[in-house]
VOPAGU-2260 file (C-alpha; in pm, 1 decimal, decimal comma):
REM VOPAGU-2260
SITE   aa  ch    i         X         Y         Z
SITE  UNK   A    0   16361,0    8213,1  -27252,2
SITE  UNK   A    1   16171,4    7989,2  -27015,4
SITE  UNK   A    2   15926,2    8119,3  -26758,8
SITE  UNK   A    3   16163,6    8028,7  -26478,0
SITE  UNK   A    4   16445,8    8218,6  -26651,6
SITE  UNK   A    5   16226,8    8528,8  -26685,7
SITE  UNK   A    6   16137,2    8510,6  -26315,1
SITE  UNK   A    7   16503,2    8484,0  -26214,5
SITE  UNK   A    8   16590,7    8780,0  -26437,4
SITE  UNK   A    9   16317,0    8991,9  -26274,3
SITE  UNK   A   10   16447,5    8906,1  -25927,7
SITE  UNK   A   11   16800,8    8990,3  -26037,8
SITE  UNK   A   12   16685,1    9323,0  -26185,5
SITE  UNK   A   13   16497,8    9415,5  -25865,4
SITE  UNK   A   14   16802,9    9333,4  -25653,2
SITE  UNK   A   15   17029,0    9548,4  -25873,0
SITE  UNK   A   16   16785,5    9839,6  -25852,9
SITE  UNK   A   17   16773,5    9824,4  -25474,4
SITE  UNK   A   18   17151,8    9801,5  -25452,6
SITE  UNK   A   19   17209,6   10113,1  -25662,1
SITE  UNK   A   20   16926,5   10323,7  -25520,1
SITE  UNK   A   21   16696,1   10291,2  -25819,9
SITE  UNK   A   22   16403,5   10179,2  -25599,7
SITE  UNK   A   23   16168,8    9891,2  -25641,6
SITE  UNK   A   24   15922,7   10065,3  -25874,4
SITE  UNK   A   25   15945,8   10073,6  -26251,4
SITE  UNK   A   26   16207,2   10313,9  -26388,4
SITE  UNK   A   27   16310,8   10434,9  -26730,8
SITE  UNK   A   28   16630,9   10232,6  -26719,4
SITE  UNK   A   29   16603,4    9914,3  -26916,7
SITE  UNK   A   30   16712,3    9574,4  -26794,7
SITE  UNK   A   31   17004,9    9585,7  -27037,2
SITE  UNK   A   32   17125,1    9916,1  -26885,3
SITE  UNK   A   33   17119,1    9772,4  -26535,1
SITE  UNK   A   34   17297,4    9461,1  -26655,3
SITE  UNK   A   35   17569,1    9675,5  -26814,0
SITE  UNK   A   36   17599,4    9866,9  -26487,4
SITE  UNK   A   37   17654,6    9541,5  -26302,1
SITE  UNK   A   38   17913,4    9432,5  -26557,5
SITE  UNK   A   39   18088,1    9767,6  -26531,5
SITE  UNK   A   40   18133,7    9729,3  -26155,9
SITE  UNK   A   41   18255,1    9374,3  -26209,5
SITE  UNK   A   42   18505,9    9503,2  -26466,5
SITE  UNK   A   43   18638,5    9755,1  -26217,5
SITE  UNK   A   44   18701,0    9478,2  -25967,9
SITE  UNK   A   45   18469,5    9590,8  -25691,7
SITE  UNK   A   46   18566,1    9299,2  -25473,2
SITE  UNK   A   47   18934,2    9386,3  -25505,8
SITE  UNK   A   48   18866,7    9749,0  -25409,7
SITE  UNK   A   49   18664,0    9630,5  -25114,2
SITE  UNK   A   50   18947,8    9404,6  -25005,7
SITE  UNK   A   51   19191,7    9693,8  -25036,6
SITE  UNK   A   52   18963,3    9913,0  -24824,8
SITE  UNK   A   53   18939,6    9642,8  -24559,5
SITE  UNK   A   54   19317,1    9602,2  -24563,9
SITE  UNK   A   55   19376,3    9976,1  -24519,0
SITE  UNK   A   56   19115,2    9989,9  -24243,9
SITE  UNK   A   57   19287,3    9703,2  -24065,4
SITE  UNK   A   58   19622,1    9885,4  -24085,3
SITE  UNK   A   59   19466,9   10202,0  -23939,9
SITE  UNK   A   60   19300,4   10002,4  -23660,7
SITE  UNK   A   61   19632,8    9841,8  -23572,8
SITE  UNK   A   62   19796,5   10185,5  -23562,5
SITE  UNK   A   63   19517,3   10308,0  -23338,0
SITE  UNK   A   64   19557,4   10014,0  -23099,6
SITE  UNK   A   65   19934,0   10070,1  -23090,9
SITE  UNK   A   66   19882,4   10440,7  -23022,0
SITE  UNK   A   67   19636,4   10364,2  -22742,8
SITE  UNK   A   68   19873,7   10118,7  -22578,2
SITE  UNK   A   69   20159,0   10365,1  -22609,5
SITE  UNK   A   70   19950,0   10644,9  -22458,9
SITE  UNK   A   71   19853,7   10420,6  -22168,0
SITE  UNK   A   72   20210,3   10300,9  -22113,1
SITE  UNK   A   73   20353,2   10654,1  -22120,7
SITE  UNK   A   74   20109,4   10777,9  -21857,6
SITE  UNK   A   75   20052,8   10485,7  -21622,3
SITE  UNK   A   76   20306,9   10621,0  -21373,5
SITE  UNK   A   77   20185,6   10981,2  -21361,0
SITE  UNK   A   78   20076,6   11102,6  -21018,3
SITE  UNK   A   79   19757,4   11272,0  -21142,1
SITE  UNK   A   80   19799,1   11581,8  -20925,0
SITE  UNK   A   81   19469,5   11738,5  -21036,4
SITE  UNK   A   82   19274,8   11419,8  -20983,4
SITE  UNK   A   83   19431,4   11396,8  -20637,7
SITE  UNK   A   84   19254,7   11717,9  -20531,4
SITE  UNK   A   85   18920,3   11598,7  -20666,3
SITE  UNK   A   86   18972,5   11258,0  -20505,6
SITE  UNK   A   87   19064,5   11405,4  -20166,6
SITE  UNK   A   88   18754,3   11626,8  -20153,8
SITE  UNK   A   89   18546,7   11331,0  -20266,3
SITE  UNK   A   90   18682,6   11133,9  -19972,4
SITE  UNK   A   91   18604,2   11400,9  -19713,2
SITE  UNK   A   92   18282,1   11532,5  -19865,2
SITE  UNK   A   93   18068,7   11335,9  -19619,7
SITE  UNK   A   94   18281,8   11437,3  -19321,5
SITE  UNK   A   95   18282,5   11737,0  -19093,7
SITE  UNK   A   96   18539,1   11922,8  -19304,2
SITE  UNK   A   97   18341,6   11906,2  -19626,9
SITE  UNK   A   98   18186,0   12249,6  -19581,0
SITE  UNK   A   99   18529,1   12402,2  -19511,9
SITE  UNK   A  100   18703,9   12303,0  -19835,3
SITE  UNK   A  101   18713,3   12659,4  -19973,0
SITE  UNK   A  102   18885,5   12823,6  -19673,7
SITE  UNK   A  103   19262,3   12863,8  -19646,1
SITE  UNK   A  104   19269,6   12673,1  -19318,6
SITE  UNK   A  105   19059,4   12392,8  -19460,7
SITE  UNK   A  106   19286,1   12354,5  -19766,5
SITE  UNK   A  107   19594,4   12332,5  -19546,6
SITE  UNK   A  108   19445,3   12092,7  -19289,4
SITE  UNK   A  109   19298,6   11853,8  -19546,2
SITE  UNK   A  110   19622,5   11848,6  -19745,8
SITE  UNK   A  111   19826,2   11786,9  -19430,8
SITE  UNK   A  112   19601,3   11503,5  -19311,4
SITE  UNK   A  113   19616,2   11316,7  -19641,7
SITE  UNK   A  114   19991,8   11365,7  -19669,1
SITE  UNK   A  115   20029,8   11214,6  -19323,1
SITE  UNK   A  116   19805,4   10925,8  -19427,2
SITE  UNK   A  117   20016,9   10866,2  -19738,4
SITE  UNK   A  118   20334,4   10857,7  -19529,6
SITE  UNK   A  119   20221,1   10620,9  -19255,1
SITE  UNK   A  120   20010,6   10394,7  -19478,2
SITE  UNK   A  121   20177,9   10400,3  -19817,1
SITE  UNK   A  122   19926,7   10278,5  -20073,2
SITE  UNK   A  123   20135,0   10361,9  -20378,8
SITE  UNK   A  124   20421,9   10577,0  -20494,6
SITE  UNK   A  125   20185,8   10788,2  -20706,3
SITE  UNK   A  126   19969,4   10863,0  -20404,1
SITE  UNK   A  127   20272,7   10978,8  -20204,6
SITE  UNK   A  128   20404,2   11194,5  -20490,1
SITE  UNK   A  129   20067,5   11362,1  -20542,7
SITE  UNK   A  130   20030,2   11426,0  -20168,2
SITE  UNK   A  131   20373,4   11591,8  -20155,2
SITE  UNK   A  132   20289,4   11818,5  -20451,0
SITE  UNK   A  133   19946,3   11909,0  -20310,9
SITE  UNK   A  134   20034,4   11966,9  -19946,4
SITE  UNK   A  135   19809,5   12271,8  -19967,8
SITE  UNK   A  136   19506,4   12212,3  -20184,6
SITE  UNK   A  137   19391,3   12456,6  -20452,8
SITE  UNK   A  138   19015,7   12411,2  -20433,9
SITE  UNK   A  139   18859,1   12647,3  -20687,4
SITE  UNK   A  140   18633,4   12400,3  -20872,2
SITE  UNK   A  141   18257,2   12401,1  -20829,9
SITE  UNK   A  142   18080,8   12217,8  -20546,4
SITE  UNK   A  143   17897,1   12010,8  -20807,8
SITE  UNK   A  144   18226,2   11886,0  -20953,4
SITE  UNK   A  145   18348,8   11777,4  -20610,4
SITE  UNK   A  146   18012,5   11615,7  -20537,7
SITE  UNK   A  147   18039,0   11410,0  -20856,3
SITE  UNK   A  148   18395,1   11303,4  -20776,2
SITE  UNK   A  149   18293,4   11126,8  -20460,0
SITE  UNK   A  150   18181,0   10848,3  -20694,7
SITE  UNK   A  151   18536,0   10822,6  -20829,7
SITE  UNK   A  152   18676,5   10792,7  -20476,6
SITE  UNK   A  153   18559,0   10439,0  -20415,0
SITE  UNK   A  154   18880,9   10258,1  -20321,2
SITE  UNK   A  155   19251,1   10333,9  -20277,8
SITE  UNK   A  156   19420,2   10608,6  -20479,4
SITE  UNK   A  157   19605,5   10375,1  -20716,7
SITE  UNK   A  158   19290,7   10193,1  -20826,0
SITE  UNK   A  159   19078,9   10507,6  -20851,0
SITE  UNK   A  160   19340,3   10693,6  -21057,0
SITE  UNK   A  161   19378,2   10402,7  -21297,7
SITE  UNK   A  162   19001,3   10378,9  -21338,0
SITE  UNK   A  163   18971,4   10754,4  -21389,5
SITE  UNK   A  164   19249,9   10760,2  -21650,1
SITE  UNK   A  165   19067,3   10491,1  -21847,8
SITE  UNK   A  166   18745,8   10692,5  -21815,4
SITE  UNK   A  167   18917,6   11006,9  -21950,5
SITE  UNK   A  168   19054,6   10814,0  -22246,1
SITE  UNK   A  169   18710,5   10668,9  -22316,7
SITE  UNK   A  170   18538,3   11009,7  -22298,5
SITE  UNK   A  171   18801,2   11163,0  -22526,8
SITE  UNK   A  172   18771,6   10895,3  -22793,7
SITE  UNK   A  173   18391,4   10877,4  -22783,9
SITE  UNK   A  174   18369,6   11256,6  -22815,4
SITE  UNK   A  175   18594,4   11253,2  -23123,3
SITE  UNK   A  176   18392,9   10968,7  -23275,8
SITE  UNK   A  177   18064,5   11152,3  -23208,5
SITE  UNK   A  178   18182,9   11478,9  -23363,2
SITE  UNK   A  179   18329,4   11293,4  -23662,7
SITE  UNK   A  180   18003,5   11107,2  -23711,5
SITE  UNK   A  181   17801,7   11429,3  -23696,1
SITE  UNK   A  182   18037,3   11595,1  -23946,1
SITE  UNK   A  183   18016,5   11298,2  -24186,8
SITE  UNK   A  184   18371,5   11170,2  -24152,5
SITE  UNK   A  185   18430,9   10829,6  -24306,0
SITE  UNK   A  186   18542,9   10538,6  -24089,2
SITE  UNK   A  187   18907,7   10566,2  -24193,8
SITE  UNK   A  188   18910,7   10943,8  -24148,1
SITE  UNK   A  189   18760,1   10903,7  -23802,9
SITE  UNK   A  190   19024,6   10651,9  -23701,4
SITE  UNK   A  191   19301,9   10872,7  -23840,3
SITE  UNK   A  192   19159,8   11171,4  -23649,2
SITE  UNK   A  193   19172,5   10970,5  -23326,0
SITE  UNK   A  194   19531,1   10863,2  -23394,1
SITE  UNK   A  195   19641,5   11221,7  -23459,7
SITE  UNK   A  196   19454,4   11370,3  -23164,3
SITE  UNK   A  197   19589,4   11109,9  -22924,1
SITE  UNK   A  198   19924,9   11279,7  -22983,8
SITE  UNK   A  199   19777,7   11625,2  -22919,5
SITE  UNK   A  200   19989,1   11792,3  -22648,4
SITE  UNK   A  201   19685,3   11925,2  -22455,4
SITE  UNK   A  202   19553,3   11570,3  -22426,4
SITE  UNK   A  203   19894,8   11445,8  -22312,2
SITE  UNK   A  204   19884,3   11715,6  -22044,9
SITE  UNK   A  205   19529,2   11614,1  -21954,7
SITE  UNK   A  206   19628,8   11251,1  -21898,1
SITE  UNK   A  207   19940,6   11353,6  -21707,4
SITE  UNK   A  208   19756,7   11564,7  -21447,8
SITE  UNK   A  209   19417,9   11386,9  -21482,4
SITE  UNK   A  210   19193,9   11690,6  -21518,1
SITE  UNK   A  211   18833,4   11706,2  -21642,8
SITE  UNK   A  212   18850,1   11861,4  -21990,9
SITE  UNK   A  213   18795,4   11530,2  -22169,0
SITE  UNK   A  214   18474,8   11488,9  -21969,0
SITE  UNK   A  215   18367,7   11836,8  -22079,6
SITE  UNK   A  216   18443,8   11747,0  -22440,7
SITE  UNK   A  217   18230,7   11435,1  -22401,1
SITE  UNK   A  218   17940,5   11639,3  -22262,2
SITE  UNK   A  219   17961,9   11882,5  -22554,8
SITE  UNK   A  220   17961,8   11590,7  -22799,4
SITE  UNK   A  221   17657,8   11443,7  -22624,6
SITE  UNK   A  222   17482,8   11781,4  -22646,7
SITE  UNK   A  223   17556,4   11813,2  -23020,5
SITE  UNK   A  224   17441,3   11455,7  -23078,7
SITE  UNK   A  225   17112,2   11511,0  -22895,3
SITE  UNK   A  226   17052,2   11828,0  -23097,9
SITE  UNK   A  227   17035,0   11616,6  -23411,8
SITE  UNK   A  228   16792,3   11354,9  -23281,3
SITE  UNK   A  229   16479,9   11524,2  -23417,4
SITE  UNK   A  230   16279,1   11201,2  -23419,5
SITE  UNK   A  231   16319,5   11170,3  -23040,9
SITE  UNK   A  232   16060,2   11331,0  -22819,1
SITE  UNK   A  233   16215,3   11568,6  -22569,6
SITE  UNK   A  234   16559,3   11566,3  -22732,2
SITE  UNK   A  235   16589,6   11945,3  -22697,1
SITE  UNK   A  236   16504,0   11925,5  -22328,0
SITE  UNK   A  237   16760,3   11647,6  -22281,7
SITE  UNK   A  238   17024,3   11846,4  -22468,6
SITE  UNK   A  239   16952,7   12146,3  -22245,9
SITE  UNK   A  240   16998,7   11930,4  -21936,8
SITE  UNK   A  241   17336,7   11809,3  -22063,0
SITE  UNK   A  242   17444,4   12168,5  -22120,4
SITE  UNK   A  243   17318,7   12272,4  -21776,9
SITE  UNK   A  244   17509,8   11994,3  -21601,8
SITE  UNK   A  245   17821,2   12083,0  -21803,9
SITE  UNK   A  246   17795,9   12444,8  -21689,4
SITE  UNK   A  247   17755,1   12350,9  -21323,2
SITE  UNK   A  248   18038,5   12099,4  -21352,6
SITE  UNK   A  249   18272,6   12367,0  -21486,8
SITE  UNK   A  250   18130,6   12709,3  -21575,6
SITE  UNK   A  251   18365,0   12784,9  -21867,2
SITE  UNK   A  252   18085,4   12661,6  -22097,2
SITE  UNK   A  253   17871,1   12964,9  -22011,0
SITE  UNK   A  254   17973,4   13138,3  -22336,4
SITE  UNK   A  255   17831,8   12845,2  -22533,1
SITE  UNK   A  256   17495,2   12880,2  -22362,1
SITE  UNK   A  257   17488,7   13255,3  -22419,0
SITE  UNK   A  258   17570,2   13231,6  -22791,0
SITE  UNK   A  259   17319,7   12949,8  -22844,9
SITE  UNK   A  260   17043,8   13155,9  -22681,8
SITE  UNK   A  261   17128,5   13453,7  -22902,7
SITE  UNK   A  262   17137,6   13234,3  -23214,2
SITE  UNK   A  263   16804,3   13066,9  -23141,2
SITE  UNK   A  264   16642,4   13403,2  -23067,3
SITE  UNK   A  265   16777,5   13569,9  -23382,5
SITE  UNK   A  266   16675,2   13274,0  -23596,6
SITE  UNK   A  267   16329,8   13269,6  -23427,9
SITE  UNK   A  268   16361,0   12914,6  -23298,6
SITE  UNK   A  269   16144,3   13006,6  -23000,4
SITE  UNK   A  270   16007,6   12661,8  -22919,9
SITE  UNK   A  271   16355,6   12515,4  -22930,5
SITE  UNK   A  272   16481,3   12798,4  -22710,2
SITE  UNK   A  273   16212,2   12736,4  -22450,0
SITE  UNK   A  274   16272,7   12360,3  -22436,4
SITE  UNK   A  275   16650,4   12398,3  -22416,3
SITE  UNK   A  276   16619,5   12670,0  -22151,3
SITE  UNK   A  277   16387,3   12446,2  -21946,9
SITE  UNK   A  278   16645,3   12168,9  -21963,5
SITE  UNK   A  279   16928,8   12401,4  -21858,7
SITE  UNK   A  280   16727,4   12541,1  -21566,3
SITE  UNK   A  281   16624,3   12192,2  -21452,3
SITE  UNK   A  282   16983,6   12066,3  -21458,2
SITE  UNK   A  283   17113,3   12380,6  -21286,3
SITE  UNK   A  284   16863,2   12355,4  -21002,0
SITE  UNK   A  285   16923,9   11982,9  -20968,6
SITE  UNK   A  286   17303,2   12023,9  -20954,9
SITE  UNK   A  287   17267,4   12309,2  -20706,8
SITE  UNK   A  288   17065,4   12108,7  -20455,5
SITE  UNK   A  289   17267,9   11792,9  -20521,9
SITE  UNK   A  290   17580,1   11982,9  -20410,2
SITE  UNK   A  291   17410,7   12133,0  -20104,4
SITE  UNK   A  292   17290,2   11789,7  -19997,8
SITE  UNK   A  293   17638,4   11634,8  -20014,7
SITE  UNK   A  294   17823,3   11927,9  -19856,8
SITE  UNK   A  295   17560,9   11981,7  -19590,8
SITE  UNK   A  296   17577,8   12358,8  -19625,7
SITE  UNK   A  297   17355,1   12611,3  -19800,4
SITE  UNK   A  298   17645,1   12857,7  -19830,8
SITE  UNK   A  299   17877,4   12629,9  -20026,0
SITE  UNK   A  300   17812,4   12797,8  -20362,1
SITE  UNK   A  301   17862,2   13144,2  -20210,1
SITE  UNK   A  302   18193,1   13029,6  -20061,3
SITE  UNK   A  303   18304,1   12892,3  -20397,2
SITE  UNK   A  304   18214,9   13210,3  -20586,5
SITE  UNK   A  305   18393,1   13428,0  -20330,5
SITE  UNK   A  306   18711,6   13222,2  -20354,4
SITE  UNK   A  307   18696,2   13215,9  -20733,3
SITE  UNK   A  308   18683,8   13595,4  -20749,5
SITE  UNK   A  309   18976,4   13620,6  -20509,3
SITE  UNK   A  310   19199,1   13361,8  -20675,4
SITE  UNK   A  311   19560,1   13469,2  -20607,5
SITE  UNK   A  312   19787,4   13556,7  -20899,7
SITE  UNK   A  313   20076,4   13346,5  -20771,3
SITE  UNK   A  314   19907,7   13021,8  -20878,4
SITE  UNK   A  315   19848,1   13136,0  -21239,8
SITE  UNK   A  316   20178,5   13276,7  -21377,2
SITE  UNK   A  317   20308,5   13207,1  -21725,8
SITE  UNK   A  318   20618,8   13029,0  -21596,5
SITE  UNK   A  319   20401,2   12761,0  -21433,2
SITE  UNK   A  320   20238,5   12670,7  -21765,0
SITE  UNK   A  321   19948,8   12916,4  -21791,2
SITE  UNK   A  322   19908,0   12973,3  -22166,7
SITE  UNK   A  323   19626,0   13225,9  -22136,1
SITE  UNK   A  324   19659,8   13519,3  -22375,1
SITE  UNK   A  325   19501,1   13754,8  -22122,4
SITE  UNK   A  326   19755,5   13652,3  -21858,0
SITE  UNK   A  327   20041,8   13699,3  -22105,5
SITE  UNK   A  328   19924,6   14052,1  -22187,1
SITE  UNK   A  329   19888,7   14130,6  -21817,2
SITE  UNK   A  330   20242,4   14017,7  -21738,6
SITE  UNK   A  331   20380,2   14214,9  -22033,9
SITE  UNK   A  332   20183,4   14538,9  -21981,0
SITE  UNK   A  333   20034,7   14517,8  -21632,6
SITE  UNK   A  334   19683,7   14568,5  -21777,7
SITE  UNK   A  335   19398,2   14331,4  -21694,7
SITE  UNK   A  336   19236,1   14271,9  -22035,0
SITE  UNK   A  337   19034,0   13956,6  -21973,1
SITE  UNK   A  338   18695,4   14127,5  -21938,0
SITE  UNK   A  339   18762,3   14349,5  -22241,3
SITE  UNK   A  340   18854,6   14050,6  -22457,1
SITE  UNK   A  341   18536,0   13876,9  -22352,4
SITE  UNK   A  342   18320,2   14178,5  -22439,1
SITE  UNK   A  343   18487,4   14231,1  -22777,5
SITE  UNK   A  344   18469,1   13869,5  -22889,1
SITE  UNK   A  345   18112,0   13822,3  -22768,1
SITE  UNK   A  346   17999,4   14133,1  -22960,2
SITE  UNK   A  347   18183,1   14019,4  -23275,2
SITE  UNK   A  348   18020,3   13677,3  -23243,9
SITE  UNK   A  349   17671,1   13822,9  -23205,3
SITE  UNK   A  350   17720,2   14047,4  -23509,2
SITE  UNK   A  351   17829,0   13749,3  -23717,4
SITE  UNK   A  352   17534,7   13543,4  -23592,9
SITE  UNK   A  353   17301,0   13818,9  -23708,3
SITE  UNK   A  354   17479,1   13855,9  -24040,8
SITE  UNK   A  355   17477,3   13482,3  -24111,7
SITE  UNK   A  356   17136,7   13400,0  -23965,3
SITE  UNK   A  357   16986,1   13082,9  -24105,5
SITE  UNK   A  358   16638,2   13024,8  -24248,4
SITE  UNK   A  359   16370,2   12870,8  -24032,2
SITE  UNK   A  360   16344,4   12495,0  -24083,8
SITE  UNK   A  361   15997,9   12354,3  -24017,9
SITE  UNK   A  362   15926,9   12006,9  -23890,0
SITE  UNK   A  363   15822,1   11736,3  -24130,1
SITE  UNK   A  364   15706,2   11381,9  -24080,9
SITE  UNK   A  365   15908,0   11209,4  -24354,2
SITE  UNK   A  366   16254,2   11077,5  -24284,4
SITE  UNK   A  367   16426,2   11282,2  -24554,1
SITE  UNK   A  368   16300,7   11610,6  -24409,0
SITE  UNK   A  369   16395,0   11499,3  -24058,4
SITE  UNK   A  370   16747,6   11418,6  -24173,8
SITE  UNK   A  371   16770,3   11758,4  -24341,1
SITE  UNK   A  372   16652,4   11922,0  -24020,4
SITE  UNK   A  373   16913,9   11727,0  -23824,9
SITE  UNK   A  374   17181,3   11864,4  -24055,5
SITE  UNK   A  375   17048,7   12219,4  -24028,3
SITE  UNK   A  376   17038,3   12195,6  -23647,8
SITE  UNK   A  377   17399,6   12087,1  -23641,7
SITE  UNK   A  378   17506,9   12362,7  -23882,6
SITE  UNK   A  379   17320,1   12620,1  -23673,4
SITE  UNK   A  380   17459,2   12511,2  -23337,6
SITE  UNK   A  381   17808,4   12381,3  -23408,9
SITE  UNK   A  382   17963,7   12726,3  -23470,5
SITE  UNK   A  383   17814,2   12845,4  -23139,8
SITE  UNK   A  384   17972,1   12555,2  -22952,7
SITE  UNK   A  385   18305,7   12628,6  -23118,4
SITE  UNK   A  386   18297,3   13004,8  -23064,7
SITE  UNK   A  387   18191,3   12964,2  -22702,0
SITE  UNK   A  388   18490,5   12738,3  -22634,9
SITE  UNK   A  389   18733,8   12962,9  -22821,9
SITE  UNK   A  390   18616,5   13284,1  -22653,3
SITE  UNK   A  391   18695,2   13126,5  -22319,0
SITE  UNK   A  392   19037,4   13006,4  -22435,7
SITE  UNK   A  393   19122,4   13351,2  -22572,8
SITE  UNK   A  394   18995,7   13566,8  -22286,7
SITE  UNK   A  395   19032,6   13363,1  -21967,2
SITE  UNK   A  396   19310,6   13472,4  -21729,0
SITE  UNK   A  397   19387,5   13106,6  -21651,7
SITE  UNK   A  398   19428,6   12859,1  -21938,6
SITE  UNK   A  399   19632,6   12551,3  -21859,0
SITE  UNK   A  400   19756,5   12359,9  -22159,1
SITE  UNK   A  401   19498,7   12082,3  -22121,4
SITE  UNK   A  402   19218,3   12339,1  -22151,4
SITE  UNK   A  403   19294,7   12351,4  -22526,1
SITE  UNK   A  404   19115,3   12018,9  -22559,3
SITE  UNK   A  405   18805,3   12238,1  -22595,8
SITE  UNK   A  406   18941,6   12349,1  -22935,7
SITE  UNK   A  407   18898,2   11997,6  -23078,6
SITE  UNK   A  408   18540,6   12062,4  -23207,9
SITE  UNK   A  409   18687,4   12351,3  -23410,2
SITE  UNK   A  410   18965,6   12128,3  -23542,7
SITE  UNK   A  411   18721,3   11860,1  -23655,3
SITE  UNK   A  412   18476,7   12104,5  -23812,1
SITE  UNK   A  413   18740,0   12298,0  -24006,6
SITE  UNK   A  414   18899,1   11978,0  -24140,0
SITE  UNK   A  415   18566,9   11807,5  -24218,5
SITE  UNK   A  416   18521,9   11640,7  -24561,0
SITE  UNK   A  417   18473,9   11897,3  -24836,7
SITE  UNK   A  418   18208,2   11704,4  -25026,3
SITE  UNK   A  419   17981,7   11712,8  -24718,0
SITE  UNK   A  420   18033,6   12081,8  -24650,6
SITE  UNK   A  421   17722,9   12300,7  -24663,8
SITE  UNK   A  422   17935,1   12606,7  -24736,9
SITE  UNK   A  423   18052,9   12745,2  -25068,9
SITE  UNK   A  424   18427,9   12776,1  -25012,9
SITE  UNK   A  425   18631,0   12754,6  -25329,7
SITE  UNK   A  426   18888,3   12478,0  -25344,0
SITE  UNK   A  427   19181,5   12720,0  -25341,2
SITE  UNK   A  428   19042,9   12910,9  -25042,0
SITE  UNK   A  429   18963,8   12590,5  -24860,0
SITE  UNK   A  430   19315,6   12459,7  -24909,9
SITE  UNK   A  431   19454,2   12779,8  -24760,0
SITE  UNK   A  432   19203,7   12761,5  -24476,2
SITE  UNK   A  433   19326,2   12410,6  -24401,2
SITE  UNK   A  434   19696,3   12485,1  -24420,7
SITE  UNK   A  435   19683,6   12787,9  -24188,9
SITE  UNK   A  436   19498,1   12617,7  -23898,8
SITE  UNK   A  437   19721,3   12312,5  -23939,1
SITE  UNK   A  438   20022,2   12517,2  -23823,0
SITE  UNK   A  439   19921,3   12555,2  -23454,6
SITE  UNK   A  440   19793,6   12196,3  -23451,6
SITE  UNK   A  441   20136,2   12078,3  -23567,6
SITE  UNK   A  442   20307,4   12296,8  -23308,4
SITE  UNK   A  443   20090,3   12137,0  -23041,7
SITE  UNK   A  444   20165,1   11782,0  -23151,9
SITE  UNK   A  445   20372,5   11587,3  -22903,3
SITE  UNK   A  446   20584,6   11417,0  -23168,7
SITE  UNK   A  447   20686,3   11748,5  -23322,2
SITE  UNK   A  448   20772,4   11897,6  -22984,1
SITE  UNK   A  449   21005,5   11608,4  -22910,4
SITE  UNK   A  450   21209,5   11706,8  -23214,8
SITE  UNK   A  451   21243,0   12068,3  -23101,3
SITE  UNK   A  452   21439,5   11984,0  -22785,3
SITE  UNK   A  453   21518,5   12293,8  -22578,0
SITE  UNK   A  454   21281,2   12524,8  -22767,9
SITE  UNK   A  455   20970,7   12325,0  -22674,2
SITE  UNK   A  456   20813,7   12599,1  -22462,5
SITE  UNK   A  457   20865,2   12863,8  -22729,9
SITE  UNK   A  458   20681,4   12670,1  -23001,3
SITE  UNK   A  459   20424,9   12541,1  -22756,4
SITE  UNK   A  460   20325,6   12892,0  -22648,0
SITE  UNK   A  461   20306,1   13008,7  -23010,8
SITE  UNK   A  462   20072,3   12719,6  -23088,6
SITE  UNK   A  463   19866,2   12779,0  -22774,3
SITE  UNK   A  464   19813,5   13148,4  -22855,4
SITE  UNK   A  465   19762,0   13100,6  -23229,1
SITE  UNK   A  466   19522,8   12805,0  -23221,7
SITE  UNK   A  467   19214,7   12970,3  -23064,7
SITE  UNK   A  468   19266,7   13298,2  -23252,3
SITE  UNK   A  469   19305,5   13138,2  -23595,9
SITE  UNK   A  470   19024,0   12891,9  -23541,2
SITE  UNK   A  471   18793,0   13166,3  -23414,8
SITE  UNK   A  472   18856,2   13371,8  -23729,4
SITE  UNK   A  473   18789,8   13076,2  -23958,5
SITE  UNK   A  474   18472,9   12988,0  -23766,8
SITE  UNK   A  475   18342,2   13340,2  -23827,3
SITE  UNK   A  476   18392,9   13284,3  -24200,0
SITE  UNK   A  477   18141,2   13000,3  -24182,8
SITE  UNK   A  478   17866,9   13262,9  -24161,7
SITE  UNK   A  479   17973,1   13420,2  -24492,0
SITE  UNK   A  480   17956,1   13107,7  -24701,5
SITE  UNK   A  481   17612,1   12960,8  -24648,6
SITE  UNK   A  482   17491,4   12846,9  -24991,1
SITE  UNK   A  483   17121,7   12906,2  -24935,6
SITE  UNK   A  484   16946,1   13168,5  -24724,9
SITE  UNK   A  485   16597,4   13107,0  -24854,4
């Protein structure tokens, strides 16, 4: 063999080693072994398999695009009655009535004024329909939420609603992609998950009324993503700020914060706890004064809290679509069980956190250790995010159907790829644990409900009650199956 031929063979051998993870240093494998490996892949038709994968991916992408267009077409005429309330307060937040949005008189006067405006200056049919439905506003959201929504009230109602609907769809998809990426879903599995979850009835309800749960899901995904960025300075502080803003935006995430604090304390992650707590406090104080500045009143948060405690029962009955288990029990028995459900499920969660506490993971400078720490951080915190969402869905007296979007992290974690699981479930148990939670997901799929005709509400309520309960139970089992505790 000539000298040039030997040089070419060395370059070829080095390239093959790098391709198959054998490194660039000398290894025990001979050149003939590597050559046979290359021939073996050629025999299997690697290029043909790659072409097949690209073809299947293209089919899934086309299905996703079709599903997106269909979702947009089906909802482009909805009035967005929840967005209308946020939009109205955003419009008047700089006016003299901004500080009066939580009083009964203020709700009636603001609703009447905007209805009159819709009638004499018709901007769109959707604006008029929403104004008729919301003649008396139901303003029970936080001052920070209304302060943020002034930036969505930049033009006429038709334009702002269209822009907001696109923003909800973007937040929803990006949140699913982020959670799938963190849970090691493949590209095709991620696309399939988006396609399936676009047909999720809670999301259809979200788009129809234009609420804020997709934004909350996006904030939770951003928090989980920042938790895993261990090579970034201040990533814990940034994650804490995201969680603090999410709580001030809508306080149903308070259970997540509580369980995370307990978990970090039990697992002795004190530095992480301090940084996250500093971020939460900073965001909370910032959102508090941001709201006071825009409302022009120092009592706005007191007014909100007072109205929230005195929320009338007539706006939260089961027959209007409230799928809250606590409300169902109250209407059946007359007993208010919301606070008791919260206490019971929080205690059960804390016991399981203690029972399944994780080992301390120390920082390291090499990339492999940092990646392992990223994975451990996600495995430590993801069950807390899920349980915090599910406790709220189980115990809250008011749970509209679109609130069940907060169960999507549980759906994605339970159905994550088995080969990337850090837990020692047997295959038979895991199959059962995937069939059982699939039942409420199927019952809450819009395509299935269309086939059930007049019994839609019956199956929908079964799915709405079963989903958080089943997923909460399976999430608790995560603490029993950690492979290593050393």
